[in-house]
Every structure is written in C-alpha cells, then in structure tokens.
C-alpha positions in Angstrom: 0.0 0.2 0.4 1.4 3.1 -1.3 1.2 6.3 1.0 1.3 9.6 -0.4 3.3 12.7 1.4 0.7 15.0 3.2 0.8 18.5 2.2 -0.1 21.3 4.6 -1.9 24.6 3.5 1.1 26.1 4.6 3.3 24.4 2.1 1.0 25.0 -0.9 0.8 28.5 0.0 4.7 28.8 0.0 4.5 26.3 -3.3 2.8 29.2 -5.3 4.5 32.4 -4.3 7.6 32.7 -6.5 5.7 31.5 -9.4 3.2 33.8 -8.9 5.8 37.0 -7.9 7.3 36.0 -11.2 4.3 36.3 -14.0 3.6 39.8 -12.1 6.8 41.5 -12.8 6.0 44.8 -14.6 9.2 44.4 -16.6 8.8 40.6 -17.9 12.4 40.9 -19.8 14.3 41.2 -16.6 13.5 37.4 -15.9 16.8 36.8 -18.3 18.1 33.5 -18.2 20.8 33.9 -20.9 24.2 34.9 -20.6 25.6 38.7 -21.7 28.7 38.4 -23.6 29.8 41.4 -25.7 26.6 42.9 -25.9 25.0 39.7 -27.1 22.2 37.2 -25.2 23.8 33.9 -25.3 21.6 30.4 -24.8 24.9 28.5 -23.9 25.6 25.1 -24.3 22.8 23.5 -22.2 20.7 25.2 -18.7 20.9 25.0 -15.7 18.5 24.9 -12.9 17.6 27.9 -10.3 15.9 27.2 -7.4 13.7 29.4 -4.9 15.3 28.0 -1.4 11.8 28.1 0.4 10.7 25.7 -1.5 13.3 23.8 -3.6 10.7 24.5 -6.6 12.9 25.1 -10.1 12.1 28.8 -11.1 14.2 29.3 -13.9 16.8 27.8 -15.8 20.1 30.0 -17.2 22.5 29.5 -19.9 25.5 26.9 -18.7 28.4 28.6 -20.8 31.6 26.7 -21.2 35.3 28.1 -21.2 34.8 28.9 -24.8 32.1 31.7 -24.3 34.4 33.0 -21.3 37.2 33.1 -23.9 35.2 34.9 -26.2 34.4 37.4 -23.2 37.7 37.8 -22.3 38.6 39.0 -25.4 35.8 41.2 -25.9 36.6 42.8 -22.4 40.3 43.5 -23.7 39.5 44.9 -26.9 36.5 47.3 -25.2 38.7 48.3 -22.1 41.1 50.4 -25.3 37.5 52.4 -25.6 36.4 52.5 -22.7 39.3 53.6 -20.8 39.5 56.7 -23.2 36.2 57.9 -22.6 36.4 61.3 -20.3 35.5 60.2 -16.2 32.4 62.3 -16.5 30.9 60.3 -19.3 31.7 57.0 -18.2 29.7 58.3 -15.1 27.1 59.4 -16.9 26.2 55.9 -17.8 26.8 54.4 -14.6 24.6 57.1 -13.2 22.0 56.2 -15.9 22.3 52.4 -14.7 21.7 53.7 -11.3 18.2 55.4 -12.3 17.1 52.3 -14.2 17.7 49.8 -10.7 16.0 52.4 -8.8 13.1 52.7 -11.1 12.8 49.0 -11.3 13.2 48.2 -7.9 10.2 45.9 -7.0 11.0 43.8 -9.7 14.6 43.3 -9.1 13.7 42.4 -5.5 10.7 40.0 -6.5 14.2 38.4 -8.5 16.2 38.5 -5.7 13.7 37.4 -3.0 12.8 34.5 -5.1 16.4 33.0 -5.7 18.3 34.1 -2.5 15.3 33.6 0.1 15.9 37.0 2.1 12.6 39.2 2.8 11.4 41.5 0.6 11.6 44.5 1.8 15.7 43.5 2.3 15.6 42.9 -1.1 14.3 46.6 -1.9 16.9 47.7 0.6 19.8 46.1 -1.2 18.7 47.4 -4.4 19.2 50.9 -3.1 22.7 50.0 -1.7 23.8 48.7 -4.9 22.4 52.0 -6.9 24.1 54.0 -4.4 27.9 52.8 -5.5 26.9 53.4 -9.2 26.3 56.7 -8.3 29.3 57.1 -5.5 31.9 55.9 -8.0 30.2 58.0 -11.3 31.5 61.0 -9.0 34.9 59.3 -7.4 36.4 58.2 -11.0 36.6 61.9 -11.8 38.5 62.2 -8.7 41.4 59.5 -9.4 44.2 62.3 -8.7 47.9 62.1 -9.1 50.6 63.7 -7.7 53.5 66.2 -8.3 56.8 65.8 -6.5 59.7 67.8 -5.6 62.6 66.8 -7.9 65.4 65.5 -6.5 67.0 65.8 -10.1 68.2 69.1 -11.5 66.0 70.3 -14.3 63.5 67.1 -13.9 59.6 67.6 -13.5 58.2 64.2 -11.1 54.6 63.0 -10.8 51.9 59.9 -10.5 48.9 59.3 -12.2 46.5 56.8 -11.6 45.6 54.6 -14.6 42.8 51.5 -15.1 44.3 48.0 -15.0 42.7 46.7 -18.2 40.2 43.8 -17.9 38.7 42.6 -14.6 36.6 39.8 -13.1 34.1 39.8 -10.2 33.6 36.3 -8.7 30.5 37.2 -7.0 28.1 35.6 -3.8 24.7 34.6 -3.4 24.2 36.3 -0.4 24.1 39.8 -1.5 23.5 39.2 -5.1 22.8 42.6 -6.4 25.1 45.0 -4.0 28.3 42.6 -4.5 27.9 43.3 -8.3 27.4 46.5 -8.4 30.4 47.8 -5.5 32.6 45.9 -7.4 31.7 47.1 -11.0 31.0 50.2 -10.5 34.9 50.6 -9.6 36.5 49.3 -12.0 34.1 50.7 -14.9 34.5 54.3 -13.0 38.3 53.7 -13.3 38.0 53.1 -17.1 38.1 49.1 -16.8 36.1 46.6 -18.1 34.6 44.1 -16.0 33.7 40.3 -16.4 31.3 39.3 -13.5 30.9 35.3 -12.6 28.1 35.3 -10.3 27.3 32.6 -7.9 25.2 29.8 -9.3 22.3 29.8 -6.5 21.8 33.7 -7.7 22.3 34.4 -11.5 18.9 36.3 -12.0 19.7 39.1 -10.3 22.9 39.7 -12.3 21.5 38.9 -15.3 18.8 41.7 -14.7 21.6 43.9 -13.8 23.1 43.1 -17.2 20.1 44.1 -19.0 19.5 47.2 -17.3 23.1 47.5 -18.1 22.6 47.2 -22.0 19.6 49.7 -21.5 21.6 52.6 -19.9 23.9 52.6 -22.9 27.1 50.8 -21.2 29.1 49.6 -24.8 29.3 45.9 -25.8 32.2 44.0 -23.7 32.6 46.9 -21.2 30.2 45.1 -18.8 29.4 40.8 -19.1 27.5 38.2 -17.2 28.9 34.9 -17.9 26.8 31.9 -16.2 28.1 28.2 -15.7 30.1 26.0 -13.7 31.7 28.2 -11.0 35.0 26.1 -10.9 35.6 25.8 -14.2 35.2 29.2 -14.8 37.0 30.8 -12.5 39.8 28.8 -13.0 39.7 30.2 -16.4 39.6 33.4 -15.5 42.5 33.0 -12.8 44.5 31.7 -16.2 43.8 34.2 -18.7 46.5 37.0 -18.0 44.3 39.5 -20.3 42.6 39.3 -17.0 44.5 41.7 -14.8 42.7 41.8 -11.6 39.8 40.3 -9.5 37.9 40.9 -7.0 35.9 37.8 -4.6 33.3 37.9 -2.1 33.3 34.7 -0.3 34.5 32.0 2.1 38.2 32.1 3.1 38.5 28.9 1.8 37.5 29.5 -1.6 39.2 32.9 -1.5 42.8 31.1 -0.6 42.2 28.6 -3.9 41.7 31.9 -5.9 44.8 33.5 -4.8 47.0 30.4 -5.4 45.6 30.3 -8.8 46.1 33.8 -9.7 49.6 34.0 -8.6 50.5 32.4 -11.9 49.4 35.5 -13.9 50.1 37.9 -10.6 46.7 39.6 -10.8 45.8 42.5 -8.7 43.2 40.9 -6.1 40.9 42.2 -3.6 39.2 39.1 -1.4 36.0 40.3 1.2 36.4 37.0 3.0 34.8 35.4 6.1 34.0 37.0 9.2 33.2 35.9 13.0 33.0 39.4 14.5 32.6 40.0 18.2 29.5 41.9 19.1 31.1 43.1 22.7 28.6 44.8 25.2 30.2 46.1 28.3 27.8 47.0 31.6 27.7 50.6 31.1 26.0 50.1 28.1 21.8 50.9 27.6 20.6 47.6 27.5 17.9 48.7 25.3 19.8 50.1 22.7 22.9 46.9 22.7 19.6 44.2 22.2 17.8 46.6 19.4 21.4 46.3 17.9 22.2 43.0 18.2 19.0 42.1 17.0 19.9 44.2 13.9 23.5 42.8 13.6 22.9 39.4 14.3 19.4 38.4 12.1 19.9 40.7 8.9 19.9 38.8 5.7 18.7 35.9 7.7 22.2 35.3 9.6 23.6 34.6 6.2 26.0 38.0 6.2 29.6 38.1 6.9 29.1 41.0 9.1 26.8 39.0 11.4 27.2 38.9 15.2 28.4 35.8 15.7 30.1 35.6 19.1 28.5 37.9 21.5 30.2 39.0 24.8 28.5 40.5 27.7 29.7 41.8 30.3 28.8 39.8 34.0 26.5 42.3 35.1 24.8 42.9 32.0 24.4 39.5 31.2 21.5 37.4 32.5 19.1 41.0 31.8 20.5 40.6 28.3 20.1 37.1 27.9 16.5 37.6 28.9 16.0 40.7 26.8 17.6 39.5 23.8 15.6 36.0 23.8 12.6 37.5 23.9 13.2 39.6 21.1 14.3 36.7 19.1 11.5 35.0 19.6 9.2 37.4 18.0 11.0 37.2 14.8 8.6 35.7 12.2 9.9 33.0 9.9 8.8 32.2 6.2 9.1 32.8 2.8 10.5 36.0 1.8 7.3 37.5 -0.4 5.5 36.7 2.9 4.5 40.0 4.3 5.9 40.7 7.6 8.5 38.1 7.4 11.9 38.6 9.6 14.0 35.9 8.7 13.8 33.8 5.5 15.3 30.1 4.2 18.6 29.6 4.0 19.9 29.7 0.6 21.9 26.6 1.0 20.4 23.9 2.8 24.0 22.7 4.0 24.2 26.2 5.8 20.5 25.3 7.7 22.3 22.0 8.4 25.7 23.9 9.7 23.5 25.9 12.2 21.8 22.8 13.4 25.0 20.4 13.5 26.4 23.9 15.6 23.8 24.0 18.2 23.6 20.2 18.7 27.6 20.5 19.6 27.0 23.9 21.9 23.8 22.1 23.4 25.9 19.0 23.9 29.0 21.1 25.7 26.7 22.9 28.2 25.2 25.8 26.7 21.6 26.9 27.5 19.1 26.9 25.1 17.0 30.1 25.4 15.1 30.9 22.8 14.3 28.7 19.6 16.5 25.5 19.0 13.8 23.4 17.2 13.2 22.1 13.6 11.2 24.3 11.9 7.9 23.0 10.5 8.4 24.7 7.0 10.9 22.1 6.0 14.8 21.8 6.2 16.2 25.2 4.0 14.2 26.8 7.5 16.2 27.7 11.0 14.1 28.8 13.6 15.5 32.2 15.3 18.1 30.6 18.1 19.6 31.9 21.2 22.4 30.1 23.2 23.5 31.3 26.3 26.5 30.2 28.5 28.3 29.3 25.3 31.6 28.8 25.8 35.0 29.2 23.6 35.4 25.4 22.8 32.4 24.9 21.3 32.2 24.8 17.6 30.0 27.6 17.8 32.4 30.1 19.0 35.3 28.7 16.7 33.7 28.6 13.5 31.3 31.4 11.3 28.0 31.1 12.0 26.1 31.8 8.6 22.5 31.4 10.1 20.1 32.8 12.7 21.9 31.2 15.3 23.1 33.5 18.5 25.9 32.6 20.8 26.2 34.3 24.1 29.4 34.4 26.0 29.9 36.1 29.5 32.7 38.0 30.0 34.5 40.1 33.5 37.2 42.1 32.3 38.2 44.8 28.9 41.2 42.8 28.7 39.9 39.2 28.9 37.1 40.2 26.3 39.6 41.7 23.5 42.0 38.6 24.1 38.7 36.5 23.3 37.9 38.8 20.8 41.2 39.2 18.9 41.9 35.4 19.3 40.2 34.3 15.7 41.4 33.8 12.2 39.1 36.2 11.0 39.1 40.1 11.4 36.6 41.4 9.2 34.0 43.3 11.5 33.7 43.8 15.1 30.9 45.8 17.3 31.1 47.3 19.9 28.6 48.9 23.2 30.3 50.9 25.9 28.7 54.9 27.3 32.6 55.5 28.2 34.3 57.5 25.5 38.0 56.6 26.9 36.8 52.9 26.6 35.3 53.1 23.7 38.6 54.7 22.0 40.8 52.2 23.8 38.8 48.9 22.5 38.3 50.5 18.8 42.2 50.6 19.0 42.8 47.3 20.3 40.5 44.9 18.2 42.0 43.6 15.1 39.5 43.8 12.5 39.1 46.2 9.5 35.7 47.6 10.6 34.6 48.9 13.9 31.3 49.9 14.8 30.5 51.9 18.1 27.0 52.0 19.8 25.5 50.8 16.3 25.1 47.8 13.8 24.9 50.4 10.5 27.9 51.2 9.4 28.4 50.3 5.7 27.9 52.5 2.5 29.7 53.5 -0.5 31.4 55.9 1.2 33.2 53.7 3.7 36.4 51.2 3.1 34.9 47.9 3.4 37.2 44.8 4.1 39.0 42.9 6.8 42.2 41.8 8.2 43.8 38.4 8.9 42.2 35.7 6.7 39.2 38.2 6.2 40.4 39.2 3.1 42.7 41.8 1.1 41.8 45.3 0.2 39.4 47.6 0.4 35.9 47.8 -1.7 33.7 50.9 -1.3 35.2 54.6 -0.9 38.2 55.8 -2.6 40.0 53.0 -1.7 38.1 50.5 -3.4 38.6 52.8 -7.1 42.3 52.3 -6.6 41.8 48.3 -6.2 41.0 48.6 -10.5 43.9 51.1 -11.1 47.4 51.3 -11.6 50.3 54.3 -10.0 52.3 55.2 -12.7 55.2 57.2 -12.3 56.5 60.2 -15.0 60.0 61.9 -14.7 60.1 64.6 -17.5 64.0 65.5 -18.2 64.6 68.9 -19.6 62.8 69.7 -22.8 
C-alpha cells in the first residue's frame, strides 16, 4: 500500500508564491536566463536550474556557458577596454548614473527576483537594490577624482609626477547572499576607473546578475564593458585566473575559496581584492544601554537571515549585564517571524543552501551537548529543512564549534566576560578580522577598545555602518584590499610614475 506525502496549507501557499510573483513582474524581460557576452544574449550549451530556496522548486533555467564562451567574453573585454578607458570620467559617470536610475526605477522587480532565488525578505531585497544603486552613483563621481600628484624633484631640471590609470580587464566572482550589491560595488569601481569587467555570479543567484546586465545594456554601456557569464563555477573561475588578459579580480565569499583563487591567480600575478569570511564579536560592556544593545544586536545578528559576513557571531556580554541581556535578547528573538521572503512581515527567510541550515543545526547540537543553555528557538522548523528557527544559546564557551567557526544563519551565541582585557583577548583570538561591534557609554574605553580590536571595521554603539563612502574590508584571513570609498577605486588602477627631463 503506497502512502502519499501530506502537504499542508502552508506548504501549498509557499509553493505558489514565487511563480505568482514572477508572473506579475512589471518588466518580464528582467527575468533573463541567457548569459550576456559582448552585447549579445547567449543561450550557452545547456541549462542550469535555479531554485526557490524556500521550497526547492525550480523557478528558471539559465545558460550553462563553457570556457569557450568565457574566452569570447575576455577577448571582448580586452577590445572594449581600449575605447572605454579613453572616455572622459564624466562620460563614464553619466552611464553609471543612468544604470543606477534604472535600478531604482525597477527596484520592485529586481527585489522580487532576488527574494525568489536567494530567499531574503522582500523588504531587505528592496534595501539591497538601493544600497547597490548607491555604489553606482558614488563611483560615478569618484571616477572624476582619481588624482595623481606632483613630486618635488631630486634631479636638477626634471619634473616628477604620478598618475592613476586603469589596470585593464577585470573579473568579479560574486556571492549568493548579496547578489545585487556585491556586483555593483565591484563593477561600479572598475568601470569608473576605466576598466572593463566580467562577472561570474554565484550559481544559486544568477537572475539578479542577468537583470543587472539587462539594465546595463539599456543604460547604454558599450558591448564588452560589462558582461555576465553563467556556468560551472570552478571551471569558469579557474579560467579567469589562467588568462593573463584578466589583470585584476575581486571575490566575495568563503576564506577557503578565497585561498584557492589567490593560489590560482599567482601564476599570472593578478591584482587581488578578497572579501572573505567573518566571525564578528559583538561586545556589550555593563555601562551600555541594555535596550540599545539588544536592538543593535538583533539587527547585527539577524539581517539577511543571519547569512552575512558582518553578522554578530560571538556576542560577549559583561557579567553584570549578562542575565538581563539574555532575557531581553531571547524575548526579542522569539518575536521574529519566519517564512517565505515574499510573505508580509517576514524577518527570517530560508537559508539559501540547505548545507548552511544543516551547519546551523550541527552547531546548536554541539553547543547543547557541551553545556550551552537554550533560551530561544532550537527546534526544527515546520516549514522544511531550509529553514532555521531563530535560536539563542546562552553560556557558550570558547571551545564550542559556534564560538570557533563562522555561523552563517540565525543562531546567536552569548558568552559572558568579566574584564576589558579578557574580552579583547578572546575577541581577537580568531583567524578572521572583518568587523567588530562595541557598545559602551565610556568614551575613553570606546577609543581604547576600537584601537586594540584586530578588525578592519569597528562599529561603536551602532549596528549600521556600511555604505558607498566607507572602505569595506578585513584584516587577517578575512581578506585583502578594500571595496567602496576612494580606496575601492584604487583596486582597479595602477600607479604610474613619470619623470620629465629638461625639454
């Protein structure tokens, strides 16, 4: 006797959300499934499925391009660079601003595409579209300020100067957690500098990248200046590293993959920008406002459903404030709504990869087995294996997996501490050094702690600190280089020194 699986009303409701949303796009052509190479839309040799992470249902099939198509893109980028670099910065900037305007004009459709392929709540997707457009606007202006300098000469009769020039063809290998903004943050800088760029998006989230390419074409970017190639990630990435014409690349993703790409790129000595893993400490001293610290920690921990390299992972609370914080933070966590990202009021969507959800569950199990206290969540979600119930683990110790490994999901680890020196030692005891958060009302302590934390970015009494003007990047094994700010433009430029003798 056969048994049919039981499908409840909630599952049926979720199964219909993504297809219905895609049918109602105002610009159906933004649901593009072909690769964009040299101004042409390419079918590729076969098709790769794209799924809704909330349900596992296939929502589209995108082009699977071989290395031959990637070689075509590299050749096109090399040719396009020769004319793109010679445009005045203001001309390049005007096209970037037009691209930004189109992103804002079609923000709703872009956000829907992001939510159905990545899973994050729709309001967060809308926020990312604006965030990404901000990089296009920022670098449109910053490209006009890539100044050189004059140098007082040590040589009689000579004039010495430096100038900044575009490096050439560049590549971006982008992640699935921010499938729109991580492209614009890289591409805006490269294009503003005068470089051409090839984007290899994450296989989980190609639709956002292809929609961006559609709008880039509409904005008037010349063929070959911005291209998106979809296909097998290891194969295409390795080819990008092999080709000497690709002179710089930027990667956002895991430290493990970053190390591999750095090793591969060494054969052609590419200029490298890496934004890798994070294991951010969130430090709350007992003089801080409990209410503000809890609210900030909720934002820092659960944005993008916890799938964020900036997420607060190791939450250190000074002993006198520890139990009040545990109670208030746990209660706030229990109020978070879990569901499909297209549903109203959802705070936590599915994990984009089931493997991420499984790692969260493993970390919870390990912590509980070693004596952690469960104060919120912890149960398997009725919505399926892709969902993780927002969970709070108190009394976490430094030997538990969750205190050592990056947590890429909605699981919060709370650790008590006694002294400033102690928490600094524990916070810095990590291979990662991307971001750190500190809550204190003591200005001298704020200065001391921010100076001694071994992280590329420190947020004091706030959970919000990113944006186009800031130099985003980490220390230690959290990466190389910076994105955003004037430093982000320099990642795609070479410094040239010129000495003019007597004429």
